[in-house]
N, CA, C and O atoms as CSV, one atom per row, in Angstrom:
chain,resi,resn,atom,element,x,y,z
A,1,UNK,N,N,-61.961,-7.244,-29.957
A,1,UNK,CA,C,-61.094,-8.394,-30.161
A,1,UNK,C,C,-60.595,-8.879,-28.806
A,1,UNK,O,O,-59.985,-8.115,-28.059
A,2,UNK,N,N,-60.844,-10.117,-28.493
A,2,UNK,CA,C,-60.411,-10.704,-27.224
A,2,UNK,C,C,-59.065,-11.389,-27.399
A,2,UNK,O,O,-58.679,-11.773,-28.503
A,3,UNK,N,N,-58.370,-11.529,-26.299
A,3,UNK,CA,C,-57.102,-12.239,-26.336
A,3,UNK,C,C,-57.094,-13.298,-25.246
A,3,UNK,O,O,-57.953,-13.312,-24.365
A,4,UNK,N,N,-56.116,-14.176,-25.321
A,4,UNK,CA,C,-55.966,-15.230,-24.333
A,4,UNK,C,C,-55.388,-14.615,-23.062
A,4,UNK,O,O,-54.408,-13.873,-23.113
A,5,UNK,N,N,-55.999,-14.928,-21.927
A,5,UNK,CA,C,-55.577,-14.402,-20.627
A,5,UNK,C,C,-54.757,-15.475,-19.915
A,5,UNK,O,O,-55.219,-16.606,-19.760
A,6,UNK,N,N,-53.559,-15.135,-19.486
A,6,UNK,CA,C,-52.717,-16.065,-18.739
A,6,UNK,C,C,-53.097,-15.990,-17.264
A,6,UNK,O,O,-53.133,-14.911,-16.673
A,7,UNK,N,N,-53.382,-17.165,-16.675
A,7,UNK,CA,C,-53.786,-17.213,-15.264
A,7,UNK,C,C,-52.949,-18.229,-14.491
A,7,UNK,O,O,-52.177,-18.997,-15.064
A,8,UNK,N,N,-53.131,-18.205,-13.168
A,8,UNK,CA,C,-52.469,-19.142,-12.263
A,8,UNK,C,C,-53.540,-19.842,-11.413
A,8,UNK,O,O,-54.725,-19.521,-11.497
A,9,UNK,N,N,-53.098,-20.793,-10.602
A,9,UNK,CA,C,-54.018,-21.453,-9.665
A,9,UNK,C,C,-54.796,-20.425,-8.846
A,9,UNK,O,O,-56.002,-20.569,-8.648
A,10,UNK,N,N,-54.108,-19.393,-8.375
A,10,UNK,CA,C,-54.722,-18.389,-7.499
A,10,UNK,C,C,-55.824,-17.602,-8.209
A,10,UNK,O,O,-56.750,-17.119,-7.558
A,11,UNK,N,N,-55.737,-17.469,-9.517
A,11,UNK,CA,C,-56.721,-16.694,-10.284
A,11,UNK,C,C,-57.828,-17.549,-10.889
A,11,UNK,O,O,-58.794,-17.020,-11.439
A,12,UNK,N,N,-57.691,-18.866,-10.788
A,12,UNK,CA,C,-58.617,-19.769,-11.474
A,12,UNK,C,C,-60.072,-19.558,-11.056
A,12,UNK,O,O,-60.960,-19.477,-11.905
A,13,UNK,N,N,-60.310,-19.469,-9.760
A,13,UNK,CA,C,-61.691,-19.309,-9.292
A,13,UNK,C,C,-62.320,-18.031,-9.841
A,13,UNK,O,O,-63.440,-18.058,-10.351
A,14,UNK,N,N,-61.613,-16.930,-9.741
A,14,UNK,CA,C,-62.145,-15.643,-10.199
A,14,UNK,C,C,-62.312,-15.604,-11.718
A,14,UNK,O,O,-63.363,-15.203,-12.218
A,15,UNK,N,N,-61.286,-16.017,-12.448
A,15,UNK,CA,C,-61.292,-15.895,-13.910
A,15,UNK,C,C,-62.132,-16.959,-14.607
A,15,UNK,O,O,-62.671,-16.711,-15.686
A,16,UNK,N,N,-62.249,-18.135,-14.005
A,16,UNK,CA,C,-62.932,-19.252,-14.673
A,16,UNK,C,C,-64.248,-19.600,-13.981
A,16,UNK,O,O,-65.314,-19.514,-14.591
A,17,UNK,N,N,-64.176,-19.986,-12.733
A,17,UNK,CA,C,-65.358,-20.502,-12.058
A,17,UNK,C,C,-66.426,-19.439,-11.828
A,17,UNK,O,O,-67.614,-19.762,-11.796
A,18,UNK,N,N,-66.032,-18.189,-11.669
A,18,UNK,CA,C,-66.997,-17.114,-11.439
A,18,UNK,C,C,-67.306,-16.317,-12.706
A,18,UNK,O,O,-67.958,-15.275,-12.635
A,19,UNK,N,N,-66.849,-16.791,-13.848
A,19,UNK,CA,C,-67.084,-16.088,-15.108
A,19,UNK,C,C,-68.555,-16.191,-15.510
A,19,UNK,O,O,-69.193,-17.226,-15.320
A,20,UNK,N,N,-69.072,-15.113,-16.062
A,20,UNK,CA,C,-70.463,-15.116,-16.535
A,20,UNK,C,C,-70.585,-15.756,-17.917
A,20,UNK,O,O,-71.695,-16.014,-18.381
A,21,UNK,N,N,-69.457,-16.013,-18.578
A,21,UNK,CA,C,-69.424,-16.652,-19.896
A,21,UNK,C,C,-68.756,-18.021,-19.777
A,21,UNK,O,O,-68.024,-18.270,-18.820
A,22,UNK,N,N,-69.000,-18.900,-20.733
A,22,UNK,CA,C,-68.219,-20.137,-20.771
A,22,UNK,C,C,-66.733,-19.790,-20.907
A,22,UNK,O,O,-66.382,-18.760,-21.481
A,23,UNK,N,N,-65.867,-20.652,-20.378
A,23,UNK,CA,C,-64.430,-20.402,-20.430
A,23,UNK,C,C,-63.723,-21.613,-21.033
A,23,UNK,O,O,-63.924,-22.747,-20.600
A,24,UNK,N,N,-62.891,-21.349,-22.040
A,24,UNK,CA,C,-62.019,-22.373,-22.589
A,24,UNK,C,C,-60.690,-22.249,-21.857
A,24,UNK,O,O,-60.013,-21.225,-21.948
A,25,UNK,N,N,-60.321,-23.308,-21.128
A,25,UNK,CA,C,-59.066,-23.325,-20.380
A,25,UNK,C,C,-58.068,-24.152,-21.174
A,25,UNK,O,O,-58.302,-25.325,-21.466
A,26,UNK,N,N,-56.959,-23.525,-21.516
A,26,UNK,CA,C,-55.894,-24.156,-22.300
A,26,UNK,C,C,-54.734,-24.466,-21.365
A,26,UNK,O,O,-54.073,-23.553,-20.871
A,27,UNK,N,N,-54.485,-25.747,-21.120
A,27,UNK,CA,C,-53.371,-26.193,-20.292
A,27,UNK,C,C,-52.180,-26.424,-21.223
A,27,UNK,O,O,-52.291,-27.141,-22.218
A,28,UNK,N,N,-51.041,-25.813,-20.892
A,28,UNK,CA,C,-49.885,-25.875,-21.776
A,28,UNK,C,C,-48.593,-25.925,-20.958
A,28,UNK,O,O,-48.609,-25.773,-19.737
A,29,UNK,N,N,-47.472,-26.141,-21.659
A,29,UNK,CA,C,-46.148,-26.115,-21.033
A,29,UNK,C,C,-45.149,-25.548,-22.035
A,29,UNK,O,O,-45.284,-25.756,-23.241
A,30,UNK,N,N,-44.159,-24.840,-21.536
A,30,UNK,CA,C,-43.167,-24.210,-22.412
A,30,UNK,C,C,-42.325,-25.244,-23.157
A,30,UNK,O,O,-41.837,-24.961,-24.251
A,31,UNK,N,N,-42.146,-26.427,-22.589
A,31,UNK,CA,C,-41.340,-27.478,-23.195
A,31,UNK,C,C,-42.135,-28.358,-24.170
A,31,UNK,O,O,-41.579,-29.278,-24.768
A,32,UNK,N,N,-43.421,-28.078,-24.326
A,32,UNK,CA,C,-44.329,-28.935,-25.106
A,32,UNK,C,C,-44.363,-28.507,-26.572
A,32,UNK,O,O,-44.875,-27.437,-26.900
A,33,UNK,N,N,-43.817,-29.348,-27.451
A,33,UNK,CA,C,-43.836,-29.056,-28.891
A,33,UNK,C,C,-45.236,-28.915,-29.458
A,33,UNK,O,O,-45.506,-27.929,-30.144
A,34,UNK,N,N,-46.149,-29.863,-29.202
A,34,UNK,CA,C,-47.510,-29.724,-29.710
A,34,UNK,C,C,-48.227,-28.466,-29.209
A,34,UNK,O,O,-49.101,-27.935,-29.894
A,35,UNK,N,N,-47.855,-27.989,-28.011
A,35,UNK,CA,C,-48.466,-26.757,-27.493
A,35,UNK,C,C,-48.138,-25.573,-28.400
A,35,UNK,O,O,-48.973,-24.693,-28.608
A,36,UNK,N,N,-46.915,-25.555,-28.939
A,36,UNK,CA,C,-46.532,-24.470,-29.846
A,36,UNK,C,C,-47.370,-24.509,-31.114
A,36,UNK,O,O,-47.619,-23.468,-31.722
A,37,UNK,N,N,-47.806,-25.689,-31.519
A,37,UNK,CA,C,-48.660,-25.815,-32.696
A,37,UNK,C,C,-50.100,-25.409,-32.400
A,37,UNK,O,O,-50.778,-24.859,-33.268
A,38,UNK,N,N,-50.569,-25.673,-31.193
A,38,UNK,CA,C,-51.953,-25.406,-30.805
A,38,UNK,C,C,-52.169,-23.945,-30.400
A,38,UNK,O,O,-53.262,-23.412,-30.590
A,39,UNK,N,N,-51.162,-23.304,-29.854
A,39,UNK,CA,C,-51.313,-21.933,-29.347
A,39,UNK,C,C,-51.935,-20.955,-30.349
A,39,UNK,O,O,-52.803,-20.176,-29.955
A,40,UNK,N,N,-51.532,-20.958,-31.632
A,40,UNK,CA,C,-52.180,-20.042,-32.582
A,40,UNK,C,C,-53.683,-20.320,-32.745
A,40,UNK,O,O,-54.465,-19.388,-32.929
A,41,UNK,N,N,-54.079,-21.566,-32.681
A,41,UNK,CA,C,-55.506,-21.904,-32.793
A,41,UNK,C,C,-56.278,-21.432,-31.569
A,41,UNK,O,O,-57.424,-20.998,-31.687
A,42,UNK,N,N,-55.661,-21.514,-30.400
A,42,UNK,CA,C,-56.299,-21.033,-29.180
A,42,UNK,C,C,-56.457,-19.511,-29.248
A,42,UNK,O,O,-57.490,-18.975,-28.848
A,43,UNK,N,N,-55.435,-18.819,-29.755
A,43,UNK,CA,C,-55.527,-17.367,-29.925
A,43,UNK,C,C,-56.620,-17.023,-30.939
A,43,UNK,O,O,-57.361,-16.058,-30.754
A,44,UNK,N,N,-56.716,-17.810,-32.000
A,44,UNK,CA,C,-57.767,-17.620,-33.007
A,44,UNK,C,C,-59.148,-17.778,-32.354
A,44,UNK,O,O,-60.062,-17.004,-32.638
A,45,UNK,N,N,-59.298,-18.774,-31.487
A,45,UNK,CA,C,-60.576,-18.984,-30.796
A,45,UNK,C,C,-60.930,-17.775,-29.935
A,45,UNK,O,O,-62.087,-17.356,-29.900
A,46,UNK,N,N,-59.946,-17.213,-29.242
A,46,UNK,CA,C,-60.198,-16.035,-28.406
A,46,UNK,C,C,-60.683,-14.870,-29.266
A,46,UNK,O,O,-61.588,-14.138,-28.866
A,47,UNK,N,N,-60.088,-14.698,-30.433
A,47,UNK,CA,C,-60.476,-13.605,-31.328
A,47,UNK,C,C,-61.850,-13.826,-31.951
A,47,UNK,O,O,-62.644,-12.891,-32.058
A,48,UNK,N,N,-62.129,-15.053,-32.360
A,48,UNK,CA,C,-63.346,-15.328,-33.118
A,48,UNK,C,C,-64.555,-15.709,-32.278
A,48,UNK,O,O,-65.688,-15.615,-32.749
A,49,UNK,N,N,-64.333,-16.136,-31.050
A,49,UNK,CA,C,-65.432,-16.520,-30.173
A,49,UNK,C,C,-65.513,-15.614,-28.947
A,49,UNK,O,O,-66.266,-15.893,-28.014
A,50,UNK,N,N,-64.745,-14.539,-28.948
A,50,UNK,CA,C,-64.627,-13.659,-27.794
A,50,UNK,C,C,-65.921,-13.029,-27.331
A,50,UNK,O,O,-66.023,-12.603,-26.181
A,51,UNK,N,N,-66.921,-12.961,-28.213
A,51,UNK,CA,C,-68.201,-12.381,-27.824
A,51,UNK,C,C,-69.031,-13.317,-26.952
A,51,UNK,O,O,-69.963,-12.876,-26.279
A,52,UNK,N,N,-68.697,-14.603,-26.962
A,52,UNK,CA,C,-69.473,-15.564,-26.169
A,52,UNK,C,C,-68.622,-16.555,-25.387
A,52,UNK,O,O,-69.142,-17.502,-24.798
A,53,UNK,N,N,-67.310,-16.330,-25.386
A,53,UNK,CA,C,-66.388,-17.267,-24.755
A,53,UNK,C,C,-65.168,-16.520,-24.234
A,53,UNK,O,O,-64.615,-15.659,-24.920
A,54,UNK,N,N,-64.757,-16.853,-23.028
A,54,UNK,CA,C,-63.507,-16.335,-22.462
A,54,UNK,C,C,-62.461,-17.423,-22.651
A,54,UNK,O,O,-62.755,-18.603,-22.457
A,55,UNK,N,N,-61.250,-17.046,-23.025
A,55,UNK,CA,C,-60.181,-18.021,-23.235
A,55,UNK,C,C,-59.023,-17.684,-22.299
A,55,UNK,O,O,-58.506,-16.567,-22.296
A,56,UNK,N,N,-58.629,-18.685,-21.502
A,56,UNK,CA,C,-57.498,-18.516,-20.592
A,56,UNK,C,C,-56.495,-19.637,-20.820
A,56,UNK,O,O,-56.841,-20.713,-21.308
A,57,UNK,N,N,-55.245,-19.362,-20.456
A,57,UNK,CA,C,-54.239,-20.426,-20.504
A,57,UNK,C,C,-53.538,-20.502,-19.174
A,57,UNK,O,O,-53.326,-19.495,-18.497
A,58,UNK,N,N,-53.180,-21.733,-18.810
A,58,UNK,CA,C,-52.543,-21.970,-17.517
A,58,UNK,C,C,-51.394,-22.945,-17.727
A,58,UNK,O,O,-51.571,-24.012,-18.315
A,59,UNK,N,N,-50.231,-22.574,-17.248
A,59,UNK,CA,C,-49.027,-23.373,-17.427
A,59,UNK,C,C,-49.049,-24.517,-16.408
A,59,UNK,O,O,-49.221,-24.283,-15.212
A,60,UNK,N,N,-48.875,-25.744,-16.883
A,60,UNK,CA,C,-49.088,-26.911,-16.016
A,60,UNK,C,C,-48.047,-27.080,-14.915
A,60,UNK,O,O,-48.400,-27.461,-13.799
A,61,UNK,N,N,-46.789,-26.810,-15.196
A,61,UNK,CA,C,-45.738,-27.063,-14.197
A,61,UNK,C,C,-45.859,-26.164,-12.978
A,61,UNK,O,O,-45.537,-26.587,-11.867
A,62,UNK,N,N,-46.311,-24.946,-13.162
A,62,UNK,CA,C,-46.394,-23.988,-12.059
A,62,UNK,C,C,-47.760,-23.972,-11.375
A,62,UNK,O,O,-47.942,-23.267,-10.383
A,63,UNK,N,N,-48.708,-24.731,-11.884
A,63,UNK,CA,C,-50.086,-24.666,-11.376
A,63,UNK,C,C,-50.662,-26.060,-11.159
A,63,UNK,O,O,-51.679,-26.434,-11.743
A,64,UNK,N,N,-49.986,-26.811,-10.307
A,64,UNK,CA,C,-50.324,-28.222,-10.066
A,64,UNK,C,C,-51.723,-28.438,-9.486
A,64,UNK,O,O,-52.355,-29.458,-9.763
A,65,UNK,N,N,-52.203,-27.502,-8.696
A,65,UNK,CA,C,-53.509,-27.664,-8.055
A,65,UNK,C,C,-54.629,-27.774,-9.109
A,65,UNK,O,O,-55.458,-28.681,-9.042
A,66,UNK,N,N,-54.647,-26.868,-10.058
A,66,UNK,CA,C,-55.676,-26.884,-11.098
A,66,UNK,C,C,-55.493,-28.078,-12.024
A,66,UNK,O,O,-56.471,-28.695,-12.446
A,67,UNK,N,N,-54.247,-28.403,-12.339
A,67,UNK,CA,C,-53.951,-29.567,-13.177
A,67,UNK,C,C,-54.521,-30.829,-12.536
A,67,UNK,O,O,-55.136,-31.646,-13.223
A,68,UNK,N,N,-54.325,-30.997,-11.234
A,68,UNK,CA,C,-54.841,-32.168,-10.530
A,68,UNK,C,C,-56.365,-32.165,-10.479
A,68,UNK,O,O,-56.998,-33.199,-10.695
A,69,UNK,N,N,-56.950,-31.012,-10.195
A,69,UNK,CA,C,-58.411,-30.922,-10.077
A,69,UNK,C,C,-59.104,-31.309,-11.384
A,69,UNK,O,O,-60.152,-31.955,-11.369
A,70,UNK,N,N,-58.520,-30.915,-12.500
A,70,UNK,CA,C,-59.143,-31.195,-13.804
A,70,UNK,C,C,-58.534,-32.401,-14.507
A,70,UNK,O,O,-58.770,-32.627,-15.693
A,71,UNK,N,N,-57.745,-33.174,-13.759
A,71,UNK,CA,C,-57.198,-34.450,-14.215
A,71,UNK,C,C,-56.518,-34.340,-15.581
A,71,UNK,O,O,-56.746,-35.150,-16.480
A,72,UNK,N,N,-55.679,-33.316,-15.707
A,72,UNK,CA,C,-54.924,-33.130,-16.941
A,72,UNK,C,C,-53.780,-34.136,-16.941
A,72,UNK,O,O,-52.905,-34.087,-16.077
A,73,UNK,N,N,-53.788,-35.041,-17.904
A,73,UNK,CA,C,-52.776,-36.084,-17.971
A,73,UNK,C,C,-51.714,-35.805,-19.017
A,73,UNK,O,O,-50.637,-36.400,-18.978
A,74,UNK,N,N,-51.997,-34.916,-19.943
A,74,UNK,CA,C,-51.032,-34.569,-20.975
A,74,UNK,C,C,-51.344,-33.193,-21.516
A,74,UNK,O,O,-52.453,-32.682,-21.354
A,75,UNK,N,N,-50.358,-32.598,-22.159
A,75,UNK,CA,C,-50.559,-31.285,-22.765
A,75,UNK,C,C,-50.236,-31.371,-24.258
A,75,UNK,O,O,-49.403,-32.174,-24.677
A,76,UNK,N,N,-50.886,-30.556,-25.032
A,76,UNK,CA,C,-51.885,-29.568,-24.671
A,76,UNK,C,C,-53.204,-30.223,-24.261
A,76,UNK,O,O,-53.518,-31.339,-24.673
A,77,UNK,N,N,-53.966,-29.499,-23.438
A,77,UNK,CA,C,-55.272,-29.978,-23.001
A,77,UNK,C,C,-56.234,-28.801,-22.923
A,77,UNK,O,O,-55.846,-27.682,-22.587
A,78,UNK,N,N,-57.482,-29.071,-23.238
A,78,UNK,CA,C,-58.522,-28.054,-23.188
A,78,UNK,C,C,-59.636,-28.517,-22.269
A,78,UNK,O,O,-59.996,-29.694,-22.253
A,79,UNK,N,N,-60.174,-27.588,-21.509
A,79,UNK,CA,C,-61.369,-27.840,-20.708
A,79,UNK,C,C,-62.324,-26.689,-20.974
A,79,UNK,O,O,-61.928,-25.524,-20.918
A,80,UNK,N,N,-63.573,-27.008,-21.262
A,80,UNK,CA,C,-64.598,-25.992,-21.458
A,80,UNK,C,C,-65.462,-25.986,-20.209
A,80,UNK,O,O,-66.070,-26.997,-19.858
A,81,UNK,N,N,-65.512,-24.842,-19.541
A,81,UNK,CA,C,-66.187,-24.734,-18.239
A,81,UNK,C,C,-67.269,-23.675,-18.308
A,81,UNK,O,O,-67.044,-22.560,-18.779
A,82,UNK,N,N,-68.446,-24.043,-17.829
A,82,UNK,CA,C,-69.587,-23.122,-17.791
A,82,UNK,C,C,-70.299,-23.319,-16.461
A,82,UNK,O,O,-70.562,-24.451,-16.054
A,83,UNK,N,N,-70.609,-22.226,-15.788
A,83,UNK,CA,C,-71.319,-22.281,-14.506
A,83,UNK,C,C,-70.663,-23.237,-13.516
A,83,UNK,O,O,-71.339,-24.032,-12.863
A,84,UNK,N,N,-69.329,-23.148,-13.413
A,84,UNK,CA,C,-68.564,-23.933,-12.449
A,84,UNK,C,C,-68.534,-25.426,-12.767
A,84,UNK,O,O,-68.146,-26.229,-11.919
A,85,UNK,N,N,-68.938,-25.807,-13.982
A,85,UNK,CA,C,-68.966,-27.218,-14.379
A,85,UNK,C,C,-68.152,-27.429,-15.650
A,85,UNK,O,O,-68.228,-26.625,-16.579
A,86,UNK,N,N,-67.385,-28.496,-15.693
A,86,UNK,CA,C,-66.689,-28.862,-16.925
A,86,UNK,C,C,-67.729,-29.480,-17.863
A,86,UNK,O,O,-68.369,-30.474,-17.517
A,87,UNK,N,N,-67.895,-28.890,-19.046
A,87,UNK,CA,C,-68.891,-29.417,-19.983
A,87,UNK,C,C,-68.257,-30.162,-21.145
A,87,UNK,O,O,-68.945,-30.891,-21.859
A,88,UNK,N,N,-66.947,-29.989,-21.348
A,88,UNK,CA,C,-66.260,-30.718,-22.414
A,88,UNK,C,C,-64.762,-30.666,-22.155
A,88,UNK,O,O,-64.263,-29.762,-21.484
A,89,UNK,N,N,-64.050,-31.653,-22.701
A,89,UNK,CA,C,-62.598,-31.662,-22.568
A,89,UNK,C,C,-61.975,-32.263,-23.819
A,89,UNK,O,O,-62.622,-32.996,-24.566
A,90,UNK,N,N,-60.715,-31.938,-24.028
A,90,UNK,CA,C,-59.959,-32.472,-25.166
A,90,UNK,C,C,-58.497,-32.477,-24.755
A,90,UNK,O,O,-58.003,-31.498,-24.197
A,91,UNK,N,N,-57.805,-33.573,-25.028
A,91,UNK,CA,C,-56.369,-33.639,-24.767
A,91,UNK,C,C,-55.653,-34.002,-26.047
A,91,UNK,O,O,-56.104,-34.857,-26.809
A,92,UNK,N,N,-54.514,-33.333,-26.278
A,92,UNK,CA,C,-53.717,-33.560,-27.473
A,92,UNK,C,C,-53.804,-32.376,-28.419
A,92,UNK,O,O,-54.590,-31.449,-28.223
A,93,UNK,N,N,-52.978,-32.437,-29.444
A,93,UNK,CA,C,-52.963,-31.363,-30.428
A,93,UNK,C,C,-54.309,-31.325,-31.154
A,93,UNK,O,O,-54.912,-32.363,-31.426
A,94,UNK,N,N,-54.761,-30.124,-31.459
A,94,UNK,CA,C,-56.041,-29.948,-32.131
A,94,UNK,C,C,-55.875,-28.863,-33.198
A,94,UNK,O,O,-55.380,-27.772,-32.916
A,95,UNK,N,N,-56.290,-29.176,-34.412
A,95,UNK,CA,C,-56.204,-28.220,-35.512
A,95,UNK,C,C,-57.367,-27.227,-35.423
A,95,UNK,O,O,-58.389,-27.502,-34.793
A,96,UNK,N,N,-57.193,-26.087,-36.056
A,96,UNK,CA,C,-58.198,-25.028,-35.989
A,96,UNK,C,C,-59.590,-25.499,-36.417
A,96,UNK,O,O,-60.556,-25.174,-35.728
A,97,UNK,N,N,-59.749,-26.255,-37.526
A,97,UNK,CA,C,-61.107,-26.693,-37.900
A,97,UNK,C,C,-61.759,-27.594,-36.835
A,97,UNK,O,O,-62.958,-27.490,-36.577
A,98,UNK,N,N,-60.967,-28.464,-36.233
A,98,UNK,CA,C,-61.515,-29.352,-35.201
A,98,UNK,C,C,-61.836,-28.552,-33.935
A,98,UNK,O,O,-62.822,-28.838,-33.256
A,99,UNK,N,N,-61.013,-27.561,-33.616
A,99,UNK,CA,C,-61.289,-26.698,-32.472
A,99,UNK,C,C,-62.582,-25.924,-32.698
A,99,UNK,O,O,-63.398,-25.796,-31.785
A,100,UNK,N,N,-62.769,-25.414,-33.895
A,100,UNK,CA,C,-64.002,-24.687,-34.221
A,100,UNK,C,C,-65.214,-25.601,-34.065
A,100,UNK,O,O,-66.234,-25.190,-33.511
A,101,UNK,N,N,-65.110,-26.822,-34.545
A,101,UNK,CA,C,-66.203,-27.783,-34.425
A,101,UNK,C,C,-66.480,-28.110,-32.957
A,101,UNK,O,O,-67.637,-28.173,-32.541
A,102,UNK,N,N,-65.424,-28.317,-32.179
A,102,UNK,CA,C,-65.532,-28.586,-30.740
A,102,UNK,C,C,-66.286,-27.446,-30.056
A,102,UNK,O,O,-67.215,-27.687,-29.285
A,103,UNK,N,N,-65.887,-26.208,-30.339
A,103,UNK,CA,C,-66.520,-25.052,-29.707
A,103,UNK,C,C,-67.955,-24.876,-30.183
A,103,UNK,O,O,-68.849,-24.638,-29.371
A,104,UNK,N,N,-68.186,-24.988,-31.481
A,104,UNK,CA,C,-69.539,-24.824,-32.023
A,104,UNK,C,C,-70.497,-25.846,-31.409
A,104,UNK,O,O,-71.622,-25.506,-31.044
A,105,UNK,N,N,-70.058,-27.071,-31.298
A,105,UNK,CA,C,-70.884,-28.141,-30.740
A,105,UNK,C,C,-71.273,-27.840,-29.305
A,105,UNK,O,O,-72.441,-27.967,-28.938
A,106,UNK,N,N,-70.315,-27.447,-28.498
A,106,UNK,CA,C,-70.565,-27.279,-27.075
A,106,UNK,C,C,-71.130,-25.905,-26.703
A,106,UNK,O,O,-71.833,-25.776,-25.701
A,107,UNK,N,N,-70.829,-24.892,-27.496
A,107,UNK,CA,C,-71.375,-23.561,-27.188
A,107,UNK,C,C,-72.817,-23.413,-27.645
A,107,UNK,O,O,-73.536,-22.545,-27.151
A,108,UNK,N,N,-73.248,-24.249,-28.581
A,108,UNK,CA,C,-74.633,-24.165,-29.042
A,108,UNK,C,C,-75.623,-24.504,-27.928
A,108,UNK,O,O,-76.778,-24.079,-27.955
A,109,UNK,N,N,-75.149,-25.278,-26.946
A,109,UNK,CA,C,-76.027,-25.657,-25.833
A,109,UNK,C,C,-75.925,-24.679,-24.654
A,109,UNK,O,O,-76.620,-24.834,-23.650
A,110,UNK,N,N,-75.059,-23.680,-24.785
A,110,UNK,CA,C,-74.855,-22.707,-23.685
A,110,UNK,C,C,-75.775,-21.519,-23.838
A,110,UNK,O,O,-75.746,-20.606,-23.013
């Protein structure tokens, strides 16, 4: 069973860009109401896709460098990264069925 890994700007390269698996990056903020709704779905993704996907979360206020690099304009936001490339993105609240569809669509090509 995999869990969501909390990272910072300093850990992004090692945990995401150098990962041998695709990585779902969850951008969130403690003050963000929709983030509280999305967090359980992100944890569900880590548990259910953990055999083929790494899931990390990064807090936007404390990690401006990564937020700027991936052009995160609002939270919650998701970026799917494989082989140092962003292959998909989503901004806004996302329900578990839509998250599953998002992951299934993009992981099938990985």
